[in-house]
C-alpha positions as CSV (number, residue, x, y, z in Angstrom):
1,M,0.4,-0.2,0.0
2,K,0.6,3.2,-0.8
3,Q,1.9,5.9,2.1
4,Y,2.7,8.9,0.5
5,D,2.4,10.6,-3.0
6,D,5.2,12.7,-2.4
7,L,7.8,14.5,0.9
8,K,8.0,18.4,0.2
9,A,10.5,20.0,2.4
10,T,10.4,22.4,4.5
11,Y,13.1,23.4,6.6
12,L,16.7,22.3,5.9
13,Y,20.9,23.0,7.0
14,C,22.4,25.6,5.0
15,N,26.6,26.2,4.8
16,N,26.3,29.9,4.0
17,C,23.9,30.8,6.9
18,G,24.9,27.7,9.1
19,S,22.0,26.5,10.8
20,S,18.3,24.9,9.5
21,K,16.3,27.8,7.9
22,P,13.2,27.6,5.5
23,V,13.3,26.8,2.1
24,R,11.2,28.1,-2.0
25,E,10.7,24.8,-3.4
26,R,11.6,26.3,-7.2
27,L,10.3,24.0,-10.6
28,L,13.4,24.4,-12.8
29,L,12.4,22.0,-15.5
30,I,8.9,20.0,-17.2
31,L,11.7,16.5,-18.2
32,P,9.6,14.2,-20.1
33,D,8.8,11.5,-17.5
34,G,8.7,14.6,-14.6
35,Y,9.5,17.4,-13.0
36,L,12.8,19.3,-11.6
37,F,12.2,21.6,-8.4
38,E,16.0,23.1,-6.6
39,Y,15.2,23.8,-2.7
40,N,16.8,27.5,-2.6
41,C,17.2,28.8,1.1
42,S,14.7,31.5,2.6
43,S,17.7,33.5,4.1
44,C,20.5,33.6,2.2
45,G,19.1,33.0,-0.9
46,G,21.9,29.0,-1.6
47,I,20.6,27.0,-2.9
48,L,20.5,23.9,-1.0
49,G,19.1,21.2,-3.2
50,D,17.4,19.5,-5.1
51,K,14.6,16.8,-6.3
52,R,12.8,14.9,-8.7
53,T,9.2,13.9,-9.3
54,R,7.2,11.7,-11.4
55,L,4.9,13.6,-14.5
56,K,1.2,12.4,-13.9
57,N,-1.6,11.0,-15.9
58,E,-3.5,14.9,-16.5
59,D,0.0,16.0,-17.6
60,K,1.1,13.4,-20.0
61,L,-2.2,13.6,-21.3
62,I,-0.8,17.9,-22.0
63,L,2.3,17.3,-23.3
64,K,1.9,14.1,-25.8
């Protein structure tokens, strides 16, 4: 059984700030097999990580 669909980070450690900071999720690319998101620090704007998710069935119909 599926317990979750997608995880979303709210806080990540920022090396520039030296502590855990709230993050902003930004869509970078829509790829043929999914989405590529980037996480940015809310304080300094540094890149803290990225996330790749699968395309939803509704979106697959649009991209064909």
